[in-house]
C-alpha distance (Angstrom), angle and dihedral (degrees) to the residues before:
residue distance angle dihedral
M1 . . .
E2 3.77 . .
F3 3.82 91.4 .
F4 3.69 93.7 60.9
K5 3.89 95.6 40.4
P6 3.88 110.2 148.5
G7 3.68 114.4 -102.9
R8 3.81 95.1 20.9
V9 3.88 110.0 140.4
F10 3.81 117.8 -157.9
D11 3.89 119.3 -154.4
F12 3.79 98.7 -123.0
M13 3.70 94.6 154.7
G14 3.82 92.1 54.8
Q15 3.78 90.0 61.6
R16 3.88 94.3 49.0
M17 3.92 91.3 98.7
F18 3.84 89.0 66.5
W19 3.89 100.5 38.0
I20 3.81 98.6 44.1
P21 3.84 95.6 56.5
L22 3.87 88.0 46.8
S23 3.82 89.8 52.8
F24 3.79 89.8 48.4
I25 3.83 92.6 50.9
L26 3.75 90.7 48.7
V27 3.79 93.3 51.9
I28 3.76 91.5 45.4
A29 3.84 92.9 50.7
S30 3.79 90.3 48.2
T31 3.77 89.4 52.8
I32 3.66 94.0 49.6
L33 3.85 91.4 48.8
C34 3.82 88.1 53.7
F35 3.76 89.3 66.2
F36 3.84 100.6 26.1
P37 3.06 112.9 67.3
G38 3.80 88.4 -10.8
P39 3.76 130.8 -145.1
N40 3.74 121.3 -49.4
Y41 3.80 98.2 -126.9
G42 3.84 119.8 -156.1
T43 3.73 127.7 -133.3
D44 3.82 87.1 -86.4
F45 3.81 91.8 67.5
R46 3.70 108.6 24.4
G47 3.76 101.7 37.5
G48 3.72 126.1 -122.7
T49 3.93 140.0 117.4
E50 3.81 125.6 -70.1
V51 3.70 120.0 -158.0
E52 3.78 127.1 -173.5
I53 3.88 115.6 -158.3
A54 3.67 132.1 176.3
F55 3.85 106.8 -154.0
K56 3.76 119.4 -147.0
Q57 3.86 97.2 -138.5
N58 3.74 142.0 35.5
I59 3.87 112.3 -63.3
D60 3.81 131.9 146.3
A61 3.81 129.3 -142.9
A62 3.81 93.5 -98.4
G63 3.81 91.8 55.4
V64 3.82 92.4 47.7
R65 3.88 90.0 50.2
K66 3.81 93.3 49.1
A67 3.84 91.3 48.6
V68 3.86 91.0 49.0
V69 3.79 89.7 50.1
D70 3.88 90.7 48.3
A71 3.84 87.9 51.1
G72 3.78 91.7 64.3
F73 3.96 101.8 -95.6
S74 3.62 120.6 129.8
T75 3.92 127.9 -139.5
P76 3.72 99.9 -3.3
D77 3.77 122.7 -171.7
V78 3.80 112.7 -148.5
V79 3.75 120.8 -165.9
Q80 3.78 122.8 -178.0
V81 3.88 112.8 -135.0
F82 3.76 114.8 -144.8
D83 3.87 100.7 -128.5
P84 3.82 118.8 165.7
S85 3.84 88.1 -154.1
N86 3.75 94.8 53.3
A87 3.73 127.1 22.5
Y88 3.72 94.9 -166.9
H89 3.74 98.2 56.8
F90 3.96 113.2 135.9
L91 3.80 139.0 177.9
I92 3.78 112.4 -142.5
R93 3.78 122.5 -166.1
V94 3.71 125.0 -171.7
Q95 3.97 129.8 175.7
D96 3.75 91.0 -129.9
V97 3.71 111.1 108.8
S98 3.73 113.3 162.8
A99 3.82 117.5 67.7
I100 3.84 92.1 -145.3
T101 3.72 134.7 37.3
D102 3.87 127.0 -123.9
T103 3.94 86.2 -104.2
E104 3.72 90.0 54.3
K105 3.79 90.8 47.4
N106 3.80 90.1 55.1
A107 3.80 91.6 48.0
L108 3.88 90.1 50.5
K109 3.75 91.2 50.8
Q110 3.80 89.9 51.6
A111 3.85 92.4 44.6
L112 3.88 89.8 50.7
C113 3.82 89.5 54.9
F114 3.91 90.2 -115.4
T115 3.83 120.4 152.3
E116 3.74 127.1 174.2
D117 3.76 86.9 -138.9
A118 3.89 106.6 63.4
K119 3.80 89.1 -157.1
G120 3.78 95.6 51.0
P121 3.77 124.5 98.1
V122 3.88 117.3 -76.3
G123 3.77 102.4 -168.3
D124 3.74 136.4 -98.1
A125 3.82 118.5 -16.2
D126 3.81 92.1 -123.8
K127 3.68 94.9 54.1
C128 3.83 96.0 36.8
P129 3.85 109.2 40.3
P130 3.68 116.3 169.6
T131 3.77 92.4 -98.4
A132 3.83 92.3 57.5
R133 3.83 100.2 42.3
A134 3.77 106.3 114.8
T135 3.94 116.1 -142.1
E136 3.75 94.4 -173.4
V137 3.85 131.9 22.1
K138 3.86 124.1 -172.6
F139 3.80 128.0 176.6
S140 3.85 123.3 -153.0
A141 3.82 119.4 -120.0
G142 3.77 90.2 -105.2
G143 3.72 92.7 48.2
D144 3.87 93.1 -127.6
K145 3.73 97.0 108.5
V146 3.88 132.7 54.9
S147 3.77 118.8 -166.1
T148 3.74 116.0 -161.5
R149 3.88 137.8 176.3
Y150 3.80 130.8 -156.6
D151 3.83 135.3 -170.0
S152 3.79 92.9 -125.6
D153 3.75 140.0 25.6
P154 3.82 104.3 -55.6
D155 3.78 122.0 -123.1
L156 3.94 99.9 -132.1
E157 3.88 94.2 -165.7
V158 3.70 91.9 56.5
I159 3.72 93.5 46.6
K160 3.81 90.2 49.9
R161 3.78 90.4 56.1
Q162 3.68 90.6 45.7
I163 3.88 91.8 58.5
T164 3.71 96.0 41.7
S165 3.83 90.0 54.7
V166 3.81 92.1 68.0
P167 3.84 110.9 92.4
G168 3.80 113.6 -121.4
V169 3.78 94.9 19.8
S170 3.78 123.4 103.6
L171 3.83 133.8 -178.4
R172 3.82 119.5 -124.6
V173 3.75 106.1 -110.4
S174 3.76 107.5 -110.5
S175 3.89 135.9 129.3
S176 3.87 89.6 -124.4
N177 3.69 99.6 47.8
P178 3.00 117.3 137.7
Q179 3.87 95.5 24.4
I180 3.79 135.5 175.7
L181 3.79 110.9 -109.3
N182 3.77 99.9 -177.5
P183 3.81 117.3 15.5
R184 3.92 90.5 -169.3
D185 3.82 95.1 65.0
H186 3.85 95.8 21.6
R187 3.64 96.8 -119.1
V188 3.77 117.8 168.8
E189 3.80 130.5 -168.1
I190 3.81 120.1 -149.8
Q191 3.82 119.9 -164.2
L192 3.78 117.4 -151.0
L193 3.72 131.4 -168.2
G194 3.85 105.9 -82.6
K195 3.75 125.7 -142.5
G196 3.81 90.1 -94.1
D197 3.87 92.5 50.2
Q198 3.81 90.0 45.7
M199 3.84 91.5 52.0
V200 3.91 91.6 49.4
E201 3.87 90.0 46.8
R202 3.80 95.8 47.9
L203 3.81 92.8 43.3
Q204 3.77 88.9 54.0
A205 3.75 87.8 52.6
K206 3.75 91.5 50.3
L207 3.81 101.2 38.3
G208 3.71 103.7 23.2
A209 3.91 132.4 -110.9
G210 3.76 88.2 -89.3
M211 3.75 90.8 66.8
V212 3.97 104.3 32.3
P213 3.78 122.0 51.4
D214 3.76 122.8 -126.6
R215 3.77 95.4 -110.6
A216 3.83 137.6 23.6
L217 3.71 121.9 -111.1
H218 3.76 94.2 -132.2
V219 3.79 135.0 0.4
E220 3.81 123.8 -170.1
W221 3.84 130.7 169.3
V222 3.70 135.5 -176.4
G223 3.72 125.2 -167.3
P224 3.92 120.9 -127.4
K225 3.85 91.8 -115.0
A226 3.79 92.0 52.3
G227 3.78 89.6 46.1
K228 3.64 94.7 56.3
Q229 3.72 92.6 46.9
L230 3.92 90.9 50.9
R231 3.82 87.3 49.0
D232 3.82 93.4 53.6
S233 3.70 93.5 42.9
A234 3.80 90.6 53.8
R235 3.71 94.1 50.8
N236 3.78 91.6 47.2
A237 3.84 90.5 49.2
V238 3.82 91.4 56.4
A239 3.85 91.9 46.3
I240 3.78 94.3 47.6
A241 3.80 93.4 47.8
I242 3.90 90.3 51.0
V243 3.88 90.5 50.7
F244 3.84 94.2 48.6
I245 3.91 89.2 48.2
M246 3.89 87.9 52.5
L247 3.89 90.5 50.7
Y248 3.83 90.4 46.6
L249 3.80 94.3 52.0
A250 3.75 92.5 44.0
F251 3.81 90.4 54.8
R252 3.77 96.5 39.4
F253 3.91 97.9 44.7
D254 3.74 122.4 1.0
L255 3.77 138.1 -58.6
R256 3.87 90.7 -103.9
F257 3.82 89.9 61.4
A258 3.85 97.5 53.0
P259 3.95 101.0 69.5
G260 3.87 90.5 52.7
V261 3.85 93.6 59.4
V262 3.84 93.7 40.1
I263 3.85 90.5 54.8
A264 3.83 92.2 43.6
C265 3.86 89.4 50.2
V266 3.84 91.4 48.6
H267 3.82 88.5 46.5
D268 3.79 92.9 52.9
A269 3.78 94.6 45.5
M270 3.85 91.8 48.6
V271 3.88 92.2 47.8
V272 3.90 90.8 51.6
I273 3.87 90.5 47.4
G274 3.87 91.8 45.8
V275 3.81 93.0 51.7
F276 3.80 91.8 50.8
I277 3.87 91.2 50.3
A278 3.81 90.3 45.7
L279 3.81 90.8 51.1
N280 3.87 91.5 43.8
K281 3.83 89.7 -121.6
E282 3.74 120.0 160.3
I283 3.84 116.5 -105.3
T284 3.78 108.8 -140.8
L285 3.77 138.6 156.6
S286 3.80 86.6 -82.1
T287 3.81 89.3 58.7
I288 3.79 92.2 51.6
A289 3.79 88.7 50.1
A290 3.75 89.7 53.6
V291 3.72 90.8 47.4
L292 3.88 90.7 52.7
T293 3.89 87.0 49.0
V294 3.84 91.8 51.7
V295 3.80 91.4 48.4
G296 3.86 90.7 52.4
Y297 3.85 92.0 45.7
S298 3.77 91.7 49.1
M299 3.74 92.9 48.3
N300 3.81 92.2 50.4
D301 3.92 90.7 50.9
T302 3.77 90.2 49.2
V303 3.90 94.0 47.2
V304 3.80 88.8 56.9
V305 3.77 91.3 53.2
Y306 3.89 91.3 45.7
D307 3.81 92.3 48.3
R308 3.80 89.3 55.0
I309 3.84 89.9 47.1
R310 3.73 90.6 53.3
E311 3.77 92.6 49.9
N312 3.95 92.9 47.7
L313 3.81 90.3 47.7
G314 3.80 87.6 66.0
K315 3.84 95.1 40.6
H316 3.77 101.4 45.3
R317 3.82 106.3 38.6
G318 3.84 93.1 160.2
K319 3.79 94.6 60.4
S320 3.86 124.7 87.3
F321 3.75 121.8 -114.9
A322 3.81 90.4 -103.8
Q323 3.70 92.2 54.4
I324 3.83 92.7 46.6
I325 3.98 87.3 53.8
N326 3.84 91.8 51.0
L327 3.72 91.4 48.9
S328 3.82 95.7 45.9
V329 3.85 94.4 45.4
S330 3.79 90.2 48.8
E331 3.82 91.9 50.2
T332 3.80 91.7 51.8
L333 3.80 97.1 38.6
S334 3.83 96.4 93.1
R335 3.86 89.8 49.4
T336 3.88 90.8 48.6
I337 3.86 92.9 48.2
L338 3.77 93.1 47.7
T339 3.88 98.7 45.6
S340 3.86 93.1 39.5
G341 3.86 90.6 45.7
A342 3.82 93.9 48.7
T343 3.91 90.4 47.4
M344 3.79 90.4 47.6
L345 3.83 92.0 53.7
S346 3.67 93.9 55.8
V347 3.82 93.0 42.4
L348 3.83 91.1 49.4
A349 3.79 91.2 53.3
F350 3.82 91.9 56.2
F351 3.79 90.1 43.7
V352 3.77 94.7 52.0
Y353 3.73 98.3 42.0
G354 3.89 99.9 27.5
T355 3.80 127.1 96.3
G356 3.71 138.1 -147.3
V357 3.85 116.0 -20.4
I358 3.91 92.1 7.5
K359 3.79 91.2 56.0
D360 3.75 94.0 50.9
F361 3.83 92.9 43.0
M362 3.83 90.0 52.5
L363 3.82 90.4 46.8
A364 3.76 87.0 60.0
L365 3.75 92.9 50.2
V366 3.84 92.3 47.8
V367 3.81 90.5 54.0
G368 3.74 92.4 40.9
I369 3.81 96.2 49.3
V370 3.83 91.4 53.8
A371 3.78 92.7 42.5
G372 3.82 92.8 45.9
T373 3.77 94.6 47.7
Y374 3.90 91.4 48.2
S375 3.96 93.5 44.4
S376 3.81 93.5 52.1
I377 3.74 88.8 60.0
Y378 3.82 106.1 30.2
V379 3.81 101.9 25.9
A380 3.82 111.8 31.5
A381 3.80 99.6 35.4
P382 3.93 96.7 47.8
L383 3.80 91.4 46.5
T384 3.88 91.1 50.9
E385 3.84 89.2 50.0
W386 3.85 90.3 49.5
I387 3.82 91.7 51.4
D388 3.79 90.8 46.2
K389 3.89 87.7 56.1
R390 3.76 91.8 50.9
I391 3.77 93.2 47.5
S392 3.88 88.8 48.9
R393 3.67 94.4 50.1
R394 3.76 92.1 51.0
A395 3.70 91.1 49.8
D396 3.82 93.3 50.8
M397 3.78 89.7 48.1
K398 3.79 92.6 53.8
K399 3.81 90.8 48.7
R400 3.91 89.0 53.3
L401 3.76 93.8 49.1
N402 3.78 94.0 45.4
A403 3.78 94.5 44.9
P404 3.92 113.4 104.1
A405 3.78 116.5 -102.6
R406 3.80 112.6 -99.5
A407 3.73 117.5 -117.5
T408 3.78 114.4 -102.2
C-alpha cells in the first residue's frame, strides 16, 4: 500500500498546533464534567443495595422503576440485562443499605428485653422470662442479622415472638432461624429480611406472585463508609500507577521523556472518565480497572515510540529533534496500527455482544485504545520536543554566560 511505503515520513509535528488544543479541550471538558454534573458512581463507590431479579412476565424498565418506588424505595436505578434465557431480567440499585432503621433497632432492643443498664426494667415477666432476656445485642452493617447473648440457655420460640412483635421487622423464613451459634456463651444469631428480600416481598405484594419470583437471583450491598474507602483507594491506585510509570521512564530513558508519558496517561484516563460521565454510565471498580488497563496500554505504545526516538537520535545527528520524532513515529506507525487494530477488533466483539459490566468495561477499553494511540503521537511526543527545546535553550544560555568576555 502507498500509505505504508517504506521510508515515507509523515509530518506529525507540523500538525501539533491543531491536535494539542483539541487534547486540552477534551481534558478541560472532562474535568468540568467531573464536577458538573459529576460522576454517576455505582453501588461499589456510593453505597447501596443491588438486586438482580428475573421477572416471570412481560414488564419494562419504567414499570419496574414505578413498582420499586411504590414499594417504598427511593431513587432506584433500573437496568435491563440482556439475557437470552429471560427477556425480563433487570438489575435494580437503590441507595438504601440497612434493612432496619434506628427506630426499629431501639424497638428490637426493647422487645429483646435488653437494657444498657443491667439494673433497669426489662419489661413484663411474661414477655421477658430469664431465658429470653438479652444481655448483648449487636446489629450487622446491613441490618439483616442480629447477634444476641444470654445468661442461660435461650428460649428460641420466645425470641422469635419477640422479634415478630416489632412493626416493620420480619424474620427470614428458615427452620434454623433463630439459631444458637455458641451454646457455651449462649450466643444466638437472628436473620432478618434484608433489603433485597424486602424488595422482592414488596414487589410481590404490588405486582403479584405471578409476576415476581420468590427469590432474587443476586443481592449485594455496600455501606457508605466502605464505598468512600473504595473510591479513595481507586483514585490513589491510578495516581500511584502514574507516578511509578514516570519513575520507570526517567530511569529507562531520560528525565525529559517522563513528563510526556505522564501527561499522556492523565489525558487518556480523563478522556475515558469524561466519556462515561457524558454517557451517564456508572463508574465502578470495573471502570477503574479498565482505566488502569488503558494507562498501561498507552504507556506501552509510547515506550515503543520513545525507544525508536532514542535509536534515531544516535543514527541521525544532523536532524532536529522534531525531524527525529517524525521519522520515529512514521517508522513505528504500521506496527501501531496493526497492534491497535487487532486489539480493537477483539474489544469491539466483546463490546457488541457483551452485557452488563463486560459491556461497560469494553467501552472504556475502546475509548482508551483510541485515546492512547492518539496521545502517544500527538501528546507525548510534542511535549517531549518542547521540553528538549527548553533544556537546549537553558544550556545555550549557560554557555554564553560562562564564556570569557571578548577583548574590545
